[in-house]
MOPAC internal coordinates of N, CA, C and O (Angstrom, degrees):
PM7 1SCF
backbone

  N    0.0000 0     0.00 0     0.00 0    0    0    0
  C    1.4428 1     0.00 0     0.00 0    1    0    0
  C    1.5263 1   111.74 1     0.00 0    2    1    0
  O    1.2310 1   120.10 1   155.49 1    3    2    1
  N    1.3402 1   117.42 1   -24.51 1    3    2    1
  C    1.4634 1   120.29 1  -178.21 1    5    3    2
  C    1.5232 1   112.17 1   -88.78 1    6    5    3
  O    1.2310 1   119.97 1   175.46 1    7    6    5
  N    1.3582 1   117.66 1    -4.54 1    7    6    5
  C    1.4565 1   120.70 1  -178.43 1    9    7    6
  C    1.5139 1   112.47 1   -69.76 1   10    9    7
  O    1.2310 1   121.13 1   -25.92 1   11   10    9
  N    1.3086 1   115.44 1   154.08 1   11   10    9
  C    1.4683 1   121.93 1   177.24 1   13   11   10
  C    1.5236 1   109.34 1   -93.22 1   14   13   11
  O    1.2310 1   120.57 1   -48.12 1   15   14   13
  N    1.3383 1   116.51 1   131.88 1   15   14   13
  C    1.4489 1   120.59 1   178.81 1   17   15   14
  C    1.5292 1   109.86 1   -69.12 1   18   17   15
  O    1.2310 1   120.90 1   -47.24 1   19   18   17
  N    1.3251 1   115.88 1   132.76 1   19   18   17
  C    1.4604 1   120.91 1   179.56 1   21   19   18
  C    1.5217 1   110.73 1   -76.87 1   22   21   19
  O    1.2310 1   120.65 1   -39.70 1   23   22   21
  N    1.3035 1   116.37 1   140.30 1   23   22   21
  C    1.4596 1   121.27 1   171.71 1   25   23   22
  C    1.5221 1   107.57 1   -71.11 1   26   25   23
  O    1.2310 1   120.52 1   -36.34 1   27   26   25
  N    1.3215 1   116.61 1   143.66 1   27   26   25
  C    1.4567 1   122.18 1  -178.04 1   29   27   26
  C    1.5180 1   110.93 1  -111.20 1   30   29   27
  O    1.2310 1   120.68 1   -29.47 1   31   30   29
  N    1.3142 1   116.30 1   150.53 1   31   30   29
  C    1.4655 1   121.35 1   171.48 1   33   31   30
  C    1.5278 1   106.92 1   -75.88 1   34   33   31
  O    1.2310 1   120.61 1   -60.77 1   35   34   33
  N    1.3194 1   116.43 1   119.23 1   35   34   33
  C    1.4624 1   120.94 1  -178.49 1   37   35   34
  C    1.5191 1   113.06 1   -82.27 1   38   37   35
  O    1.2310 1   119.75 1   150.57 1   39   38   37
  N    1.3242 1   118.08 1   -29.43 1   39   38   37
  C    1.4594 1   122.06 1  -178.09 1   41   39   38
  C    1.5234 1   108.64 1  -126.99 1   42   41   39
  O    1.2310 1   120.43 1   -76.56 1   43   42   41
  N    1.3179 1   116.78 1   103.44 1   43   42   41
  C    1.4654 1   119.85 1  -176.19 1   45   43   42
  C    1.5249 1   112.50 1   -64.49 1   46   45   43
  O    1.2310 1   119.97 1   160.39 1   47   46   45
  N    1.3157 1   117.67 1   -19.61 1   47   46   45
  C    1.4733 1   120.23 1   178.56 1   49   47   46
  C    1.5324 1   111.80 1   -62.03 1   50   49   47
  O    1.2310 1   120.36 1   154.13 1   51   50   49
  N    1.3173 1   116.92 1   -25.87 1   51   50   49
  C    1.4671 1   120.65 1   179.07 1   53   51   50
  C    1.5252 1   111.78 1   -71.99 1   54   53   51
  O    1.2310 1   119.89 1   168.16 1   55   54   53
  N    1.3231 1   117.82 1   -11.84 1   55   54   53
  C    1.4674 1   121.73 1  -177.86 1   57   55   54
  C    1.5242 1   114.04 1   -80.89 1   58   57   55
  O    1.2310 1   119.85 1   157.63 1   59   58   57
  N    1.3131 1   117.89 1   -22.37 1   59   58   57
  C    1.4686 1   121.06 1  -173.89 1   61   59   58
  C    1.5285 1   110.26 1   -56.18 1   62   61   59
  O    1.2310 1   121.35 1   -52.50 1   63   62   61
  N    1.3378 1   115.02 1   127.50 1   63   62   61
  C    1.4593 1   121.72 1  -179.77 1   65   63   62
  C    1.5161 1   114.33 1    86.94 1   66   65   63
  O    1.2310 1   120.09 1   171.28 1   67   66   65
  N    1.3273 1   117.43 1    -8.72 1   67   66   65
  C    1.4688 1   121.00 1  -178.72 1   69   67   66
  C    1.5242 1   111.46 1   -93.12 1   70   69   67
  O    1.2310 1   121.38 1   -18.51 1   71   70   69
  N    1.3096 1   114.97 1   161.49 1   71   70   69
  C    1.4654 1   122.66 1   180.00 1   73   71   70
  C    1.5217 1   109.56 1   -95.00 1   74   73   71
  O    1.2310 1   120.96 1   -37.49 1   75   74   73
  N    1.3363 1   115.77 1   142.51 1   75   74   73
  C    1.4500 1   122.58 1   174.97 1   77   75   74
  C    1.5207 1   108.81 1  -122.68 1   78   77   75
  O    1.2310 1   121.50 1   -23.48 1   79   78   77
  N    1.3274 1   114.74 1   156.52 1   79   78   77
  C    1.4604 1   121.88 1  -179.72 1   81   79   78
  C    1.5214 1   107.92 1  -125.81 1   82   81   79
  O    1.2310 1   120.64 1   -46.37 1   83   82   81
  N    1.3183 1   116.38 1   133.63 1   83   82   81
  C    1.4571 1   121.74 1   176.06 1   85   83   82
  C    1.5080 1   110.20 1  -129.04 1   86   85   83
  O    1.2310 1   120.90 1   -32.92 1   87   86   85
  N    1.3131 1   115.88 1   147.08 1   87   86   85
  C    1.4602 1   120.09 1   174.67 1   89   87   86
  C    1.5143 1   107.24 1  -114.72 1   90   89   87
  O    1.2310 1   121.23 1   -65.11 1   91   90   89
  N    1.3146 1   115.26 1   114.89 1   91   90   89
  C    1.4539 1   121.53 1  -177.70 1   93   91   90
  C    1.5225 1   110.07 1   -84.85 1   94   93   91
  O    1.2310 1   121.10 1   -21.17 1   95   94   93
  N    1.3178 1   115.50 1   158.83 1   95   94   93
  C    1.4661 1   119.70 1   171.55 1   97   95   94
  C    1.5205 1   110.10 1   -79.70 1   98   97   95
  O    1.2310 1   120.53 1   171.40 1   99   98   97
  N    1.3275 1   116.60 1    -8.60 1   99   98   97
  C    1.4679 1   121.87 1  -176.96 1  101   99   98
  C    1.5186 1   112.05 1  -104.31 1  102  101   99
  O    1.2310 1   120.55 1   -34.82 1  103  102  101
  N    1.3153 1   116.55 1   145.18 1  103  102  101
  C    1.4513 1   121.11 1   163.39 1  105  103  102
  C    1.5196 1   105.50 1   -86.43 1  106  105  103
  O    1.2310 1   120.32 1   -59.09 1  107  106  105
  N    1.3147 1   116.99 1   120.91 1  107  106  105
  C    1.4633 1   120.46 1  -177.75 1  109  107  106
  C    1.5228 1   110.46 1   -65.96 1  110  109  107
  O    1.2310 1   120.22 1   -36.32 1  111  110  109
  N    1.3340 1   117.18 1   143.68 1  111  110  109
  C    1.4659 1   119.69 1   174.73 1  113  111  110
  C    1.5289 1   110.56 1   -53.80 1  114  113  111
  O    1.2310 1   120.41 1   -37.55 1  115  114  113
  N    1.2889 1   116.83 1   142.45 1  115  114  113
  C    1.4698 1   125.30 1  -179.28 1  117  115  114
  C    1.5246 1   112.20 1    58.64 1  118  117  115
  O    1.2310 1   120.41 1  -152.87 1  119  118  117
  N    1.3055 1   116.82 1    27.13 1  119  118  117
  C    1.4606 1   121.65 1   178.00 1  121  119  118
  C    1.5199 1   107.63 1  -143.82 1  122  121  119
  O    1.2310 1   120.31 1   -29.22 1  123  122  121
  N    1.2987 1   117.02 1   150.78 1  123  122  121
  C    1.4613 1   119.48 1  -178.83 1  125  123  122
  C    1.5193 1   112.26 1   -99.02 1  126  125  123
  O    1.2310 1   119.93 1  -174.32 1  127  126  125
  N    1.3283 1   117.75 1     5.68 1  127  126  125
  C    1.4521 1   117.96 1  -173.54 1  129  127  126
  C    1.5041 1   115.08 1  -130.47 1  130  129  127
  O    1.2310 1   121.71 1   -10.26 1  131  130  129
  N    1.3150 1   114.34 1   169.74 1  131  130  129
  C    1.4504 1   121.93 1   179.68 1  133  131  130
  C    1.5240 1   112.29 1  -104.31 1  134  133  131
  O    1.2310 1   120.43 1   173.67 1  135  134  133
  N    1.3183 1   116.79 1    -6.33 1  135  134  133
  C    1.4549 1   121.78 1  -176.77 1  137  135  134
  C    1.5246 1   111.01 1   -72.68 1  138  137  135
  O    1.2310 1   121.01 1   -44.95 1  139  138  137
  N    1.3362 1   115.67 1   135.05 1  139  138  137
  C    1.4562 1   121.35 1   173.99 1  141  139  138
  C    1.5288 1   106.80 1  -122.59 1  142  141  139
  O    1.2310 1   120.25 1   -37.21 1  143  142  141
  N    1.3194 1   117.12 1   142.79 1  143  142  141
  C    1.4647 1   122.28 1   176.40 1  145  143  142
  C    1.5201 1   107.76 1  -128.06 1  146  145  143
  O    1.2310 1   121.06 1   -35.86 1  147  146  145
  N    1.3422 1   115.57 1   144.14 1  147  146  145
  C    1.4525 1   119.20 1  -176.09 1  149  147  146
  C    1.5178 1   110.73 1  -151.67 1  150  149  147
  O    1.2310 1   121.46 1   -21.31 1  151  150  149
  N    1.3189 1   114.81 1   158.69 1  151  150  149
  C    1.4625 1   122.23 1   174.43 1  153  151  150
  C    1.5228 1   107.83 1  -110.20 1  154  153  151
  O    1.2310 1   120.65 1   -44.97 1  155  154  153
  N    1.3275 1   116.36 1   135.03 1  155  154  153
  C    1.4589 1   121.08 1   176.84 1  157  155  154
  C    1.5284 1   107.85 1   -77.97 1  158  157  155
  O    1.2310 1   121.01 1   -59.48 1  159  158  157
  N    1.3396 1   115.67 1   120.52 1  159  158  157
  C    1.4595 1   120.11 1  -177.81 1  161  159  158
  C    1.5269 1   112.33 1  -108.94 1  162  161  159
  O    1.2310 1   120.22 1   172.22 1  163  162  161
  N    1.3246 1   117.19 1    -7.78 1  163  162  161
  C    1.4552 1   120.01 1   177.96 1  165  163  162
  C    1.5088 1   112.16 1  -171.70 1  166  165  163
  O    1.2310 1   120.79 1   -22.62 1  167  166  165
  N    1.3238 1   116.09 1   157.38 1  167  166  165
  C    1.4642 1   122.25 1   174.56 1  169  167  166
  C    1.5213 1   108.95 1  -137.02 1  170  169  167
  O    1.2310 1   121.20 1   -25.72 1  171  170  169
  N    1.3212 1   115.31 1   154.28 1  171  170  169
  C    1.4647 1   121.38 1  -176.98 1  173  171  170
  C    1.5198 1   109.55 1    44.03 1  174  173  171
  O    1.2310 1   120.95 1  -119.70 1  175  174  173
  N    1.3162 1   115.79 1    60.30 1  175  174  173
  C    1.4582 1   121.82 1  -170.77 1  177  175  174
  C    1.5185 1   111.71 1  -131.12 1  178  177  175
  O    1.2310 1   121.34 1   -10.76 1  179  178  177
  N    1.3225 1   115.04 1   169.24 1  179  178  177
  C    1.4569 1   122.00 1   170.83 1  181  179  178
  C    1.5172 1   107.10 1   -98.94 1  182  181  179
  O    1.2310 1   120.80 1   -51.49 1  183  182  181
  N    1.3178 1   116.07 1   128.51 1  183  182  181
  C    1.4665 1   121.35 1   177.30 1  185  183  182
  C    1.5165 1   108.09 1  -147.20 1  186  185  183
  O    1.2310 1   120.49 1   -41.07 1  187  186  185
  N    1.2980 1   116.66 1   138.93 1  187  186  185
  C    1.4566 1   123.27 1  -179.77 1  189  187  186
  C    1.5277 1   111.68 1    52.65 1  190  189  187
  O    1.2310 1   121.00 1  -143.33 1  191  190  189
  N    1.3390 1   115.69 1    36.67 1  191  190  189
  C    1.4479 1   120.84 1   174.39 1  193  191  190
  C    1.5111 1   116.47 1    80.34 1  194  193  191
  O    1.2310 1   119.76 1  -169.37 1  195  194  193
  N    1.3372 1   118.05 1    10.63 1  195  194  193
  C    1.4629 1   119.53 1   177.81 1  197  195  194
  C    1.5176 1   111.34 1  -144.92 1  198  197  195
  O    1.2310 1   120.98 1   -18.02 1  199  198  197
  N    1.2944 1   115.74 1   161.98 1  199  198  197
  C    1.4625 1   122.04 1   179.81 1  201  199  198
  C    1.5194 1   108.74 1   -81.50 1  202  201  199
  O    1.2310 1   120.31 1   -39.89 1  203  202  201
  N    1.3433 1   117.02 1   140.11 1  203  202  201
  C    1.4568 1   120.67 1   179.41 1  205  203  202
  C    1.5221 1   110.16 1  -146.66 1  206  205  203
  O    1.2310 1   121.07 1   -15.88 1  207  206  205
  N    1.3247 1   115.57 1   164.12 1  207  206  205
  C    1.4633 1   120.63 1   178.84 1  209  207  206
  C    1.5213 1   111.91 1   -78.85 1  210  209  207
  O    1.2310 1   120.48 1   134.43 1  211  210  209
  N    1.3397 1   116.68 1   -45.57 1  211  210  209
  C    1.4684 1   121.41 1  -173.52 1  213  211  210
  C    1.5287 1   109.52 1  -133.89 1  214  213  211
  O    1.2310 1   120.80 1   -43.65 1  215  214  213
  N    1.3398 1   116.08 1   136.35 1  215  214  213
  C    1.4642 1   122.24 1   174.85 1  217  215  214
  C    1.5182 1   107.24 1  -114.88 1  218  217  215
  O    1.2310 1   120.98 1   -49.55 1  219  218  217
  N    1.3404 1   115.73 1   130.45 1  219  218  217
  C    1.4593 1   121.89 1  -175.74 1  221  219  218
  C    1.5231 1   111.32 1  -121.54 1  222  221  219
  O    1.2310 1   120.85 1   -35.31 1  223  222  221
  N    1.3274 1   115.98 1   144.69 1  223  222  221
  C    1.4570 1   123.20 1   169.03 1  225  223  222
  C    1.5274 1   105.19 1  -107.50 1  226  225  223
  O    1.2310 1   120.73 1   -73.07 1  227  226  225
  N    1.3286 1   116.21 1   106.93 1  227  226  225
  C    1.4630 1   122.30 1  -172.21 1  229  227  226
  C    1.5246 1   110.55 1   -89.26 1  230  229  227
  O    1.2310 1   121.09 1   -45.88 1  231  230  229
  N    1.3357 1   115.52 1   134.12 1  231  230  229
  C    1.4586 1   121.24 1   175.65 1  233  231  230
  C    1.5311 1   109.45 1   -62.76 1  234  233  231
  O    1.2310 1   119.91 1   -28.60 1  235  234  233
  N    1.3513 1   117.77 1   151.40 1  235  234  233
  C    1.4615 1   120.50 1   174.18 1  237  235  234
  C    1.5297 1   110.24 1   -55.32 1  238  237  235
  O    1.2310 1   118.40 1   -39.91 1  239  238  237
  N    1.2873 1   120.66 1   140.09 1  239  238  237
  C    1.4649 1   125.62 1    14.61 1  241  239  238
  C    1.5227 1   114.43 1   -87.63 1  242  241  239
  O    1.2310 1   118.69 1  -174.78 1  243  242  241
  N    1.3155 1   120.11 1     5.22 1  243  242  241
  C    1.4580 1   122.49 1   179.62 1  245  243  242
  C    1.5200 1   111.68 1    88.83 1  246  245  243
  O    1.2310 1   121.41 1    16.97 1  247  246  245
  N    1.3325 1   114.91 1  -163.03 1  247  246  245
  C    1.4636 1   120.65 1   176.72 1  249  247  246
  C    1.5197 1   108.63 1  -110.76 1  250  249  247
  O    1.2310 1   121.23 1   -18.21 1  251  250  249
  N    1.3280 1   115.26 1   161.79 1  251  250  249
  C    1.4587 1   121.35 1  -174.26 1  253  251  250
  C    1.5172 1   110.55 1  -136.54 1  254  253  251
  O    1.2310 1   121.13 1   -17.35 1  255  254  253
  N    1.3324 1   115.44 1   162.65 1  255  254  253
  C    1.4580 1   120.89 1   174.25 1  257  255  254
  C    1.5245 1   107.86 1   -52.83 1  258  257  255
  O    1.2310 1   120.23 1   -52.54 1  259  258  257
  N    1.3085 1   117.16 1   127.46 1  259  258  257
  C    1.4604 1   121.86 1  -176.21 1  261  259  258
  C    1.5210 1   112.72 1   108.71 1  262  261  259
  O    1.2310 1   120.00 1   166.94 1  263  262  261
  N    1.3378 1   117.61 1   -13.06 1  263  262  261
  C    1.4659 1   121.18 1   177.69 1  265  263  262
  C    1.5300 1   112.57 1   -82.16 1  266  265  263
  O    1.2310 1   119.94 1   170.41 1  267  266  265
  N    1.3228 1   117.72 1    -9.59 1  267  266  265
  C    1.4620 1   120.23 1   179.71 1  269  267  266
  C    1.5261 1   110.09 1   -56.11 1  270  269  267
  O    1.2310 1   121.24 1   -43.67 1  271  270  269
  N    1.3199 1   115.23 1   136.33 1  271  270  269
  C    1.4581 1   120.79 1  -178.47 1  273  271  270
  C    1.5161 1   113.76 1    91.61 1  274  273  271
  O    1.2310 1   120.45 1   173.56 1  275  274  273
  N    1.3370 1   116.75 1    -6.44 1  275  274  273
  C    1.4640 1   120.75 1   178.84 1  277  275  274
  C    1.5278 1   109.64 1   -64.17 1  278  277  275
  O    1.2310 1   120.51 1   -41.99 1  279  278  277
  N    1.3170 1   116.63 1   138.01 1  279  278  277
  C    1.4581 1   122.26 1   179.81 1  281  279  278
  C    1.5188 1   109.80 1   -86.44 1  282  281  279
  O    1.2310 1   120.89 1   -52.95 1  283  282  281
  N    1.3363 1   115.91 1   127.05 1  283  282  281
  C    1.4583 1   122.35 1   174.91 1  285  283  282
  C    1.5213 1   107.83 1   -97.31 1  286  285  283
  O    1.2310 1   120.55 1   -52.92 1  287  286  285
  N    1.3263 1   116.56 1   127.08 1  287  286  285
  C    1.4661 1   123.32 1  -178.12 1  289  287  286
  C    1.5206 1   110.75 1  -114.67 1  290  289  287
  O    1.2310 1   120.93 1   -29.21 1  291  290  289
  N    1.3249 1   115.82 1   150.79 1  291  290  289
  C    1.4579 1   119.92 1   171.84 1  293  291  290
  C    1.5291 1   107.48 1   -73.15 1  294  293  291
  O    1.2310 1   120.79 1   -13.32 1  295  294  293
  N    1.3166 1   116.10 1   166.68 1  295  294  293
  C    1.4702 1   119.53 1  -179.89 1  297  295  294
  C    1.5243 1   112.42 1   -62.97 1  298  297  295
  O    1.2310 1   120.08 1   158.33 1  299  298  297
  N    1.3534 1   117.46 1   -21.67 1  299  298  297
  C    1.4658 1   119.77 1   177.19 1  301  299  298
  C    1.5383 1   112.42 1   -95.96 1  302  301  299
  O    1.2310 1   120.21 1  -168.66 1  303  302  301
  N    1.3394 1   117.21 1    11.34 1  303  302  301
  C    1.4582 1   121.31 1   171.23 1  305  303  302
  C    1.5170 1   117.45 1    90.61 1  306  305  303
  O    1.2310 1   119.41 1  -169.50 1  307  306  305
  N    1.3402 1   118.73 1    10.50 1  307  306  305
  C    1.4598 1   120.06 1   177.68 1  309  307  306
  C    1.5273 1   110.24 1   -86.39 1  310  309  307
  O    1.2310 1   120.74 1   -37.70 1  311  310  309
  N    1.3349 1   116.20 1   142.30 1  311  310  309
  C    1.4631 1   121.42 1   179.38 1  313  311  310
  C    1.5198 1   109.59 1   -72.66 1  314  313  311
  O    1.2310 1   120.87 1   -56.69 1  315  314  313
  N    1.3281 1   115.94 1   123.31 1  315  314  313
  C    1.4638 1   120.83 1  -176.27 1  317  315  314
  C    1.5251 1   112.32 1  -108.18 1  318  317  315
  O    1.2310 1   120.23 1   131.59 1  319  318  317
  N    1.3309 1   117.16 1   -48.41 1  319  318  317
  C    1.4636 1   119.54 1  -171.68 1  321  319  318
  C    1.5283 1   110.88 1  -156.91 1  322  321  319
  O    1.2310 1   121.65 1   -17.88 1  323  322  321
  N    1.3213 1   114.45 1   162.12 1  323  322  321
  C    1.4684 1   122.76 1   176.71 1  325  323  322
  C    1.5275 1   107.09 1  -115.02 1  326  325  323
  O    1.2310 1   120.63 1   -57.23 1  327  326  325
  N    1.3272 1   116.40 1   122.77 1  327  326  325
  C    1.4667 1   121.69 1  -177.35 1  329  327  326
  C    1.5259 1   110.94 1   -60.21 1  330  329  327
  O    1.2310 1   121.19 1   -47.18 1  331  330  329
  N    1.3353 1   115.34 1   132.82 1  331  330  329
  C    1.4632 1   120.59 1  -179.10 1  333  331  330
  C    1.5216 1   113.18 1  -112.69 1  334  333  331
  O    1.2310 1   120.61 1   124.59 1  335  334  333
  N    1.3348 1   116.44 1   -55.41 1  335  334  333
  C    1.4607 1   119.00 1  -168.15 1  337  335  334
  C    1.5180 1   110.81 1  -153.07 1  338  337  335
  O    1.2310 1   121.04 1   -34.53 1  339  338  337
  N    1.3248 1   115.61 1   145.47 1  339  338  337
  C    1.4523 1   121.31 1   174.04 1  341  339  338
  C    1.5193 1   110.18 1  -117.96 1  342  341  339
  O    1.2310 1   121.24 1   -23.31 1  343  342  341
  N    1.3255 1   115.23 1   156.69 1  343  342  341
  C    1.4692 1   118.50 1   177.29 1  345  343  342
  C    1.5230 1   109.34 1   -63.85 1  346  345  343
  O    1.2310 1   120.12 1   -30.10 1  347  346  345
  N    1.3005 1   117.37 1   149.90 1  347  346  345
  C    1.4571 1   121.79 1  -179.55 1  349  347  346
  C    1.5267 1   108.80 1   -76.42 1  350  349  347
  O    1.2310 1   121.04 1   -56.57 1  351  350  349
  N    1.3230 1   115.62 1   123.43 1  351  350  349
  C    1.4591 1   121.58 1  -179.65 1  353  351  350
  C    1.5257 1   109.06 1  -120.99 1  354  353  351
  O    1.2310 1   120.40 1   -32.49 1  355  354  353
  N    1.3150 1   116.85 1   147.51 1  355  354  353
  C    1.4620 1   121.61 1  -179.78 1  357  355  354
  C    1.5263 1   111.17 1   -74.91 1  358  357  355
  O    1.2310 1   120.74 1   -34.06 1  359  358  357
  N    1.3227 1   116.20 1   145.94 1  359  358  357
  C    1.4715 1   121.58 1   174.74 1  361  359  358
  C    1.5142 1   112.99 1    65.43 1  362  361  359
  O    1.2310 1   121.01 1    37.60 1  363  362  361
  N    1.3255 1   115.67 1  -142.40 1  363  362  361
  C    1.4573 1   122.53 1  -176.09 1  365  363  362
  C    1.5206 1   112.14 1   -93.74 1  366  365  363
  O    1.2310 1   120.38 1  -168.51 1  367  366  365
  N    1.3115 1   116.89 1    11.49 1  367  366  365
  C    1.4590 1   121.24 1  -178.30 1  369  367  366
  C    1.5269 1   109.63 1   -73.90 1  370  369  367
  O    1.2310 1   120.64 1   -43.57 1  371  370  369
  N    1.3375 1   116.38 1   136.43 1  371  370  369
  C    1.4549 1   120.86 1  -179.73 1  373  371  370
  C    1.5208 1   112.25 1   -80.30 1  374  373  371
  O    1.2310 1   121.09 1   -19.43 1  375  374  373
  N    1.3190 1   115.53 1   160.57 1  375  374  373
  C    1.4642 1   121.92 1   178.68 1  377  375  374
  C    1.5148 1   110.28 1   -82.15 1  378  377  375
  O    1.2310 1   120.19 1   -53.13 1  379  378  377
  N    1.3125 1   117.24 1   126.87 1  379  378  377
  C    1.4650 1   121.77 1   175.72 1  381  379  378
  C    1.5252 1   110.28 1   -86.71 1  382  381  379
  O    1.2310 1   120.02 1   136.57 1  383  382  381
  N    1.3285 1   117.56 1   -43.43 1  383  382  381
  C    1.4505 1   122.13 1   179.80 1  385  383  382
  C    1.5268 1   108.31 1   -89.64 1  386  385  383
  O    1.2310 1   120.51 1   -58.36 1  387  386  385
  N    1.3292 1   116.63 1   121.64 1  387  386  385
  C    1.4571 1   120.34 1  -179.74 1  389  387  386
  C    1.5247 1   110.00 1  -137.03 1  390  389  387
  O    1.2310 1   121.24 1   -19.04 1  391  390  389
  N    1.3167 1   115.23 1   160.96 1  391  390  389
  C    1.4601 1   121.23 1   177.63 1  393  391  390
  C    1.5168 1   109.55 1  -120.30 1  394  393  391
  O    1.2310 1   121.39 1   -21.60 1  395  394  393
  N    1.3277 1   114.95 1   158.40 1  395  394  393
  C    1.4584 1   120.12 1  -178.44 1  397  395  394
  C    1.5269 1   110.10 1  -149.99 1  398  397  395
  O    1.2310 1   121.51 1   -19.88 1  399  398  397
  N    1.3250 1   114.72 1   160.12 1  399  398  397
  C    1.4634 1   122.21 1   176.61 1  401  399  398
  C    1.5203 1   108.45 1  -101.16 1  402  401  399
  O    1.2310 1   120.41 1   -37.72 1  403  402  401
  N    1.3010 1   116.82 1   142.28 1  403  402  401
  C    1.4586 1   121.30 1   176.44 1  405  403  402
  C    1.5315 1   110.14 1   -56.07 1  406  405  403
  O    1.2310 1   120.22 1   -48.85 1  407  406  405
  N    1.3223 1   117.19 1   131.15 1  407  406  405
  C    1.4674 1   121.07 1   178.17 1  409  407  406
  C    1.5268 1   110.62 1   -62.49 1  410  409  407
  O    1.2310 1   120.29 1   142.52 1  411  410  409
  N    1.3174 1   117.05 1   -37.48 1  411  410  409
  C    1.4655 1   120.43 1   178.04 1  413  411  410
  C    1.5235 1   110.83 1   -63.37 1  414  413  411
  O    1.2310 1   120.45 1   132.99 1  415  414  413
  N    1.3235 1   116.74 1   -47.01 1  415  414  413
  C    1.4645 1   120.47 1  -179.81 1  417  415  414
  C    1.5236 1   110.91 1   -61.83 1  418  417  415
  O    1.2310 1   120.46 1   141.23 1  419  418  417
  N    1.3376 1   116.73 1   -38.77 1  419  418  417
  C    1.4568 1   121.02 1   178.18 1  421  419  418
  C    1.5303 1   111.23 1   -61.94 1  422  421  419
  O    1.2310 1   120.20 1   134.27 1  423  422  421
  N    1.3268 1   117.22 1   -45.73 1  423  422  421
  C    1.4699 1   119.75 1  -178.17 1  425  423  422
  C    1.5288 1   110.97 1   -64.42 1  426  425  423
  O    1.2310 1   120.40 1   143.87 1  427  426  425
  N    1.3337 1   116.85 1   -36.13 1  427  426  425
  C    1.4648 1   120.36 1   178.38 1  429  427  426
  C    1.5318 1   110.04 1   -69.72 1  430  429  427
  O    1.2310 1   120.42 1   133.37 1  431  430  429
  N    1.3322 1   116.81 1   -46.63 1  431  430  429
  C    1.4670 1   121.35 1  -177.43 1  433  431  430
  C    1.5310 1   111.98 1   -62.60 1  434  433  431
  O    1.2310 1   120.49 1   140.56 1  435  434  433
  N    1.3303 1   116.66 1   -39.44 1  435  434  433
  C    1.4663 1   120.41 1  -177.04 1  437  435  434
  C    1.5266 1   113.43 1   -95.40 1  438  437  435
  O    1.2310 1   120.39 1   169.20 1  439  438  437
  N    1.3269 1   116.86 1   -10.80 1  439  438  437
  C    1.4631 1   119.98 1  -179.10 1  441  439  438
  C    1.5242 1   112.83 1    66.03 1  442  441  439
  O    1.2310 1   120.96 1  -138.27 1  443  442  441
  N    1.3403 1   115.76 1    41.73 1  443  442  441
  C    1.4686 1   120.94 1  -178.46 1  445  443  442
  C    1.5151 1   110.59 1  -123.67 1  446  445  443
  O    1.2310 1   120.75 1   -13.74 1  447  446  445
  N    1.3430 1   116.16 1   166.26 1  447  446  445
  C    1.4529 1   123.08 1   171.36 1  449  447  446
  C    1.5232 1   106.89 1  -112.10 1  450  449  447
  O    1.2310 1   120.31 1   -33.05 1  451  450  449
  N    1.3050 1   117.01 1   146.95 1  451  450  449
  C    1.4645 1   121.05 1   173.94 1  453  451  450
  C    1.5224 1   107.04 1   -96.85 1  454  453  451
  O    1.2310 1   120.85 1   -55.74 1  455  454  453
  N    1.3303 1   115.97 1   124.26 1  455  454  453
  C    1.4607 1   120.19 1  -178.39 1  457  455  454
  C    1.5181 1   110.13 1  -124.57 1  458  457  455
  O    1.2310 1   121.71 1   -28.70 1  459  458  457
  N    1.3022 1   114.33 1   151.30 1  459  458  457
  C    1.4594 1   121.94 1   175.26 1  461  459  458
  C    1.5121 1   106.53 1  -107.46 1  462  461  459
  O    1.2310 1   120.66 1   -58.86 1  463  462  461
  N    1.2936 1   116.34 1   121.14 1  463  462  461
  C    1.4482 1   116.24 1  -176.44 1  465  463  462
  C    1.4317 1   115.21 1  -163.58 1  466  465  463
  O    1.2310 1   120.10 1   180.00 1  467  466  465

């Protein structure tokens, strides 16, 4: 109840070309941190054979199994997207190409608020 409601990106089209930051619950293999950074390369697009709201090119080490549901934030702290899926990579290599659902669409579909607390 004491958490602050996160501001949401209302128009995902404004994200194209911008950088997003996510904090994973996982420490990535061969990395000491949970921070993920990515560039938005598309919105309302087809990627990896399915339709998605946001397509991201994630900086190394990429994303990993278990990152699903991770919140992607703009550099000014607004909720942009929820991580959905990464391309399948061999071995311990992380996924560079990933897809995400609009944070706004998620809050509407589930009837929830995103809070920081």
